[in-house]
C-alpha positions as CSV (number, residue, x, y, z in Angstrom):
1,M,0.0,0.0,0.0
2,S,1.4,3.4,-1.0
3,T,0.6,6.8,0.5
4,E,0.4,9.9,-1.6
5,Q,0.9,13.4,-0.3
6,T,-0.9,16.3,-1.8
7,S,-0.2,19.9,-1.2
8,T,-2.5,22.8,-1.6
9,K,-1.4,26.2,-2.6
10,T,-3.5,29.2,-1.7
11,T,-3.2,32.5,-3.4
12,T,-4.5,35.6,-1.7
13,T,-5.1,38.8,-3.6
14,V,-5.3,42.0,-1.7
15,A,-7.5,44.6,-3.3
16,Y,-7.9,48.2,-2.2
17,P,-11.5,49.5,-1.7
18,D,-13.0,51.3,-4.7
19,R,-12.6,55.1,-4.7
20,F,-15.3,57.5,-5.7
21,S,-15.0,61.1,-6.9
22,V,-17.4,63.8,-5.9
23,I,-17.9,66.1,-8.9
24,I,-19.3,69.6,-8.9
25,F,-20.8,71.0,-12.1
26,N,-21.0,74.5,-13.4
27,D,-24.3,76.4,-13.5
28,D,-25.3,80.0,-14.2
29,F,-26.9,80.6,-10.8
30,T,-24.6,79.5,-8.0
31,P,-22.2,82.2,-6.9
32,M,-18.5,81.3,-7.1
33,D,-18.0,82.5,-3.5
34,F,-20.5,80.0,-2.3
35,V,-18.7,77.2,-4.2
36,I,-15.4,78.2,-2.7
37,Q,-17.0,78.2,0.8
38,L,-18.5,74.7,0.1
39,L,-15.1,73.3,-0.9
40,I,-13.5,74.7,2.2
41,E,-16.1,73.6,4.7
42,I,-17.2,70.2,3.4
43,F,-14.3,69.0,1.3
44,N,-11.6,70.4,3.6
45,R,-9.8,72.4,0.9
46,N,-7.6,75.4,1.7
47,L,-8.5,78.7,0.1
48,D,-6.1,78.4,-2.8
49,E,-7.2,74.9,-3.7
50,A,-10.9,75.9,-3.4
51,K,-10.3,78.9,-5.7
52,D,-8.4,76.7,-8.3
53,I,-11.2,74.0,-8.2
54,T,-13.9,76.7,-8.6
55,L,-12.1,78.2,-11.5
56,T,-11.8,74.8,-13.2
57,I,-15.5,74.2,-12.6
58,H,-16.2,77.6,-14.3
59,E,-13.9,77.1,-17.2
60,K,-14.3,73.3,-17.9
61,G,-17.9,72.8,-16.7
62,Q,-17.0,70.4,-13.9
63,A,-14.2,69.5,-11.4
64,I,-13.5,66.9,-8.8
65,A,-14.1,68.3,-5.3
66,G,-12.5,65.2,-3.6
67,T,-12.0,61.5,-3.9
68,Y,-12.9,59.1,-1.1
69,M,-14.0,55.6,-0.2
70,H,-17.6,54.9,-0.9
71,E,-19.2,55.7,2.4
72,L,-17.2,58.9,2.9
73,A,-18.0,60.1,-0.7
74,E,-21.7,59.5,0.0
75,Q,-21.5,61.5,3.2
76,K,-19.7,64.4,1.5
77,L,-22.2,64.3,-1.4
78,S,-25.1,64.4,1.0
79,E,-23.7,67.2,3.1
80,A,-22.9,69.3,-0.1
81,I,-26.4,68.8,-1.6
82,M,-28.1,69.6,1.7
83,T,-26.1,72.8,2.1
84,T,-26.7,74.0,-1.5
85,R,-30.4,73.3,-1.3
86,T,-30.7,75.0,2.1
87,Q,-29.1,78.1,0.6
88,G,-31.4,77.9,-2.4
89,H,-28.8,77.1,-5.0
90,P,-29.4,74.5,-7.8
91,L,-25.8,73.4,-7.9
92,K,-25.4,69.9,-9.5
93,I,-23.1,67.6,-7.5
94,T,-22.6,63.9,-8.3
95,M,-20.5,60.9,-7.3
96,E,-18.8,58.4,-9.6
97,K,-16.5,55.5,-9.3
98,M,-13.0,56.0,-10.3
99,S,-11.8,53.6,-13.0
């Protein structure tokens, strides 16, 4: 009687969580000062970054306010939308998965 030995090899793949970008779109109604304040207060940008992002939104039609893990991106999106609606601005803000 013979005995055979078998070995098992396990491969583990580590994957980072998906990241999501919160995107602010340009409109003709929301003041630039409000967008700058939104970027500072909700997306933790400094004044220079907030001005640069706001200018990009104005010139290119949209810009990324920040990139986060899913739950945090949803929270930032929710806070930003609530703040804009409370202030009466129709600013469009969305979230999309980074590729």
